[in-house]
ZAMARGU-4260 file (C-alpha; in steps of 0.2 Angstrom, whole numbers, plus 5000, padded with zeros to 4 digits):
<rodrens>
0) 5495/5630/5239 | 5510/5627/5250 | 5516/5613/5239 | 5515/5624/5223 | 5524/5638/5232
5) 5538/5626/5237 | 5539/5621/5219 | 5541/5639/5212 | 5553/5644/5226 | 5564/5628/5224
10) 5565/5630/5205 | 5568/5649/5206 | 5582/5646/5219 | 5590/5632/5208 | 5590/5644/5193
15) 5598/5658/5203 | 5612/5646/5209 | 5614/5639/5192 | 5616/5656/5184 | 5629/5661/5197
20) 5639/5645/5196 | 5638/5639/5178 | 5640/5647/5161 | 5627/5645/5147 | 5636/5629/5140
25) 5637/5619/5156 | 5618/5615/5161 | 5616/5611/5180 | 5605/5596/5177 | 5609/5589/5195
30) 5603/5605/5203 | 5586/5605/5194 | 5584/5586/5199 | 5588/5590/5217 | 5575/5604/5216
35) 5562/5591/5209 | 5566/5579/5222 | 5565/5591/5236 | 5548/5598/5230 | 5540/5581/5227
40) 5545/5576/5245 | 5539/5591/5253 | 5524/5596/5242 | 5518/5580/5235 | 5515/5573/5218
45) 5506/5588/5211 | 5519/5601/5217 | 5532/5589/5209 | 5524/5590/5192 | 5523/5609/5193
50) 5542/5609/5198 | 5546/5597/5183 | 5537/5609/5171 | 5545/5624/5178 | 5562/5616/5177
55) 5560/5610/5159 | 5555/5628/5154 | 5570/5635/5164 | 5582/5622/5157 | 5577/5626/5139
60) 5576/5645/5141 | 5593/5647/5149 | 5604/5632/5145 | 5599/5626/5128 | 5602/5634/5112
65) 5594/5646/5107 | 5595/5653/5124 | 5582/5666/5130 | 5570/5657/5119 | 5558/5643/5120
70) 5561/5638/5102 | 5569/5620/5101 | 5585/5617/5091 | 5585/5600/5084 | 5603/5597/5090
75) 5597/5600/5108 | 5582/5588/5107 | 5592/5573/5114 | 5598/5584/5129 | 5580/5590/5132
80) 5573/5572/5131 | 5587/5565/5143 | 5583/5579/5155 | 5564/5576/5154 | 5566/5557/5157
85) 5578/5560/5172 | 5566/5572/5179 | 5551/5560/5177 | 5562/5546/5185 | 5567/5556/5200
90) 5549/5562/5202 | 5542/5544/5201 | 5556/5538/5213 | 5553/5552/5226 | 5534/5550/5225
95) 5535/5531/5228 | 5547/5534/5243 | 5535/5548/5249 | 5520/5536/5248 | 5529/5522/5256
100) 5534/5534/5271 | 5516/5540/5272 | 5510/5522/5272 | 5522/5517/5285 | 5517/5532/5296
105) 5499/5527/5294 | 5503/5509/5298 | 5512/5515/5313 | 5497/5525/5319 | 5485/5511/5316
110) 5497/5500/5325 | 5497/5512/5340 | 5479/5513/5340 | 5477/5494/5339 | 5489/5492/5353
115) 5479/5504/5364 | 5463/5496/5359 | 5471/5479/5364 | 5476/5486/5380 | 5459/5492/5384
120) 5451/5476/5378 | 5463/5466/5390 | 5459/5477/5404 | 5441/5475/5401 | 5443/5456/5399
125) 5453/5455/5416 | 5439/5466/5424 | 5426/5454/5417 | 5435/5439/5422 | 5437/5446/5440
130) 5418/5450/5441 | 5414/5432/5434 | 5426/5424/5446 | 5418/5434/5460 | 5400/5429/5454
135) 5406/5411/5453 | 5412/5411/5471 | 5396/5419/5477 | 5386/5405/5468 | 5397/5392/5477
140) 5395/5400/5494 | 5376/5399/5490 | 5378/5381/5488 | 5387/5380/5505 | 5374/5390/5515
145) 5369/5375/5525 | 5387/5370/5528 | 5392/5387/5533 | 5377/5389/5545 | 5382/5373/5553
150) 5400/5377/5555 | 5396/5394/5563 | 5381/5387/5574 | 5392/5373/5582 | 5405/5384/5590
155) 5391/5396/5595 | 5381/5383/5603 | 5396/5377/5613 | 5400/5395/5618 | 5382/5396/5625
160) 5383/5380/5634 | 5400/5384/5642 | 5393/5401/5647 | 5379/5393/5656 | 5391/5381/5664
165) 5401/5396/5671 | 5385/5403/5678 | 5380/5387/5686 | 5398/5385/5694 | 5398/5403/5700
170) 5382/5401/5710 | 5387/5388/5723 | 5404/5396/5724 | 5397/5412/5732 | 5385/5403/5743
175) 5373/5418/5739 | 5383/5429/5751 | 5398/5434/5740 | 5410/5422/5749 | 5418/5407/5741
180) 5412/5390/5747 | 5422/5375/5752 | 5422/5369/5734 | 5427/5386/5727 | 5444/5380/5721
185) 5436/5366/5711 | 5424/5378/5704 | 5437/5390/5698 | 5446/5376/5689 | 5430/5371/5680
190) 5426/5389/5676 | 5444/5392/5669 | 5441/5377/5658 | 5424/5383/5652 | 5431/5400/5648
195) 5445/5392/5638 | 5432/5382/5628 | 5422/5398/5625 | 5438/5407/5618 | 5442/5392/5607
200) 5425/5390/5600 | 5424/5409/5597 | 5440/5408/5588 | 5433/5394/5578 | 5418/5403/5573
205) 5428/5418/5569 | 5439/5408/5557 | 5424/5401/5548 | 5417/5419/5546 | 5434/5425/5540
210) 5435/5411/5527 | 5418/5416/5520 | 5421/5434/5520 | 5437/5431/5510 | 5428/5421/5497
215) 5413/5433/5496 | 5422/5450/5495 | 5427/5458/5479 | 5445/5462/5481 | 5460/5464/5469
220) 5472/5450/5466 | 5486/5449/5480 | 5499/5436/5477 | 5510/5430/5491 | 5520/5415/5495
225) 5507/5402/5501 | 5508/5384/5509 | 5496/5374/5499 | 5493/5363/5514 | 5485/5378/5522
230) 5474/5381/5507 | 5468/5363/5507 | 5465/5365/5526 | 5454/5380/5523 | 5444/5372/5509
235) 5441/5356/5519 | 5435/5367/5534 | 5422/5375/5522 | 5416/5359/5514 | 5416/5349/5530
240) 5398/5349/5534 | 5393/5347/5515 | 5404/5331/5514 | 5396/5325/5530 | 5378/5328/5523
245) 5382/5319/5507 | 5391/5305/5516 | 5407/5308/5507 | 5424/5304/5515 | 5438/5316/5510
250) 5455/5310/5513 | 5471/5320/5510 | 5489/5314/5505 | 5500/5329/5505 | 5519/5328/5505
255) 5528/5337/5519 | 5540/5344/5506 | 5528/5353/5496 | 5536/5369/5489 | 5527/5385/5493
260) 5519/5394/5478 | 5516/5412/5474 | 5498/5415/5472 | 5482/5423/5478 | 5475/5413/5492
265) 5457/5417/5489 | 5458/5412/5470 | 5467/5396/5474 | 5454/5392/5487 | 5440/5395/5475
270) 5448/5383/5462 | 5451/5369/5475 | 5433/5372/5482 | 5426/5371/5465 | 5435/5354/5461
275) 5430/5347/5478 | 5411/5352/5475 | 5412/5345/5458 | 5419/5328/5464 | 5405/5327/5478
280) 5392/5330/5464 | 5399/5317/5453 | 5397/5304/5468 | 5379/5308/5472 | 5372/5293/5463
285) 5385/5279/5469 | 5384/5269/5485 | 5389/5279/5501 | 5403/5267/5505 | 5412/5271/5489
290) 5410/5290/5490 | 5428/5294/5493 | 5437/5310/5488 | 5456/5311/5489 | 5467/5327/5488
295) 5485/5322/5484 | 5499/5334/5483 | 5517/5330/5477 | 5533/5340/5473 | 5536/5339/5454
300) 5551/5344/5443 | 5546/5350/5426 | 5558/5357/5413 | 5571/5358/5427 | 5560/5369/5438
305) 5552/5364/5454 | 5533/5365/5457 | 5518/5357/5465 | 5506/5344/5458 | 5489/5343/5466
310) 5477/5329/5462 | 5458/5329/5466 | 5452/5311/5463 | 5434/5306/5465 | 5425/5289/5462
315) 5410/5296/5453 | 5402/5293/5436 | 5417/5300/5427 | 5416/5307/5409 | 5417/5301/5392
320) 5433/5303/5382 | 5425/5315/5370 | 5419/5326/5385 | 5437/5329/5391 | 5441/5343/5380
325) 5424/5351/5382 | 5424/5351/5401 | 5433/5368/5402 | 5423/5376/5388 | 5412/5391/5394
330) 5394/5386/5398 | 5397/5368/5396 | 5390/5358/5411 | 5384/5341/5415 | 5374/5347/5430
335) 5356/5350/5428 | 5357/5368/5436 | 5375/5372/5433 | 5381/5388/5424 | 5396/5379/5416
340) 5408/5393/5421 | 5416/5385/5436 | 5430/5375/5427 | 5432/5389/5414 | 5436/5401/5428
345) 5447/5389/5437 | 5458/5386/5422 | 5460/5404/5419 | 5465/5407/5437 | 5478/5393/5437
350) 5485/5399/5420 | 5486/5417/5427 | 5497/5409/5441 | 5508/5401/5428 | 5501/5384/5430
355) 5490/5371/5421 | 5473/5363/5425 | 5467/5348/5416 | 5457/5332/5419 | 5461/5313/5416
360) 5449/5298/5418 | 5454/5286/5431 | 5458/5268/5428 | 5444/5263/5438 | 5428/5273/5442
365) 5428/5292/5443 | 5440/5306/5436 | 5455/5316/5442 | 5458/5334/5440 | 5476/5340/5441
370) 5483/5357/5446 | 5502/5360/5442 | 5509/5376/5449 | 5527/5382/5449 | 5536/5385/5465
375) 5538/5402/5471 | 5553/5410/5480 | 5571/5406/5478 | 5571/5393/5492 | 5560/5381/5483
380) 5570/5378/5468
</rodrens>
């Protein structure tokens, strides 16, 4: 109804203007065409058709002989036909433009909706990846239960032994009467050393618990400038007892000029720990003397930018060439009880840090997993 009202009002306004500005012989065709264009744009195609009909009737009645009559003079038929064709052409062009604009608006709305859906999907994906990474860390910690218990139990045992030693040293020092004996000075020195040992062992146990808590807790990603040598040190501390139990020798070859990287400490520990555990798993069936795992780190320059290249080399069973591309696929695993998500999560973590994670077969036995990370900070370029 609004469109029809626009058609009636626009043609009426055009007719009034034309009657005021033009005589009967000068037909204001352009004004009627403008009215058609305006009506079709505002009111749509049906309103434009109504405006066309009203314009034709008005044009004939007021501007074509005989005026004030709907009868058609044969001499005026060409003008009437030209006006009709022009009106239809304007109506078609305006309608096409209107449809194009509506289609463009609809596409824009759909695009905004798709972008919002994509943002929500990405948010849910990041959330799912974080949950999966956390679950993978917990699984790894479960595998290291014996190692963690041993790493905590050792310093606690030392604390107990040193505490007992202090008690034993204090008893003769007091001669059971509260006075220092002749060897009191010697006892105080031994007590001081024992107390220092208690402090060191307690700090060692606290450090192990702290590493475990870091890996086990669910926390947001917090990137900072990291020294990868410290990350390697923490991972080796967590895997130390496991490597001893499996008779695996872990060697490190880290350049002193390794640039610092910007990353999340826990996530990078997770990746490296996963690679170390995988390397030890790959060497379960070979001779103990050959179970050597090497972590090597070098500064690298790629595309003019400085970075770090870490290699984790094992001497295990390796993998077939056709398996190399599948190693990082979700749920693909060569372990009897593996989830097949460790390497997938590790690659996503490294890529989120702007780096790369890939695997290469060794020239001899075993395989090498490589981590390339860009340097972080202006001082590392």
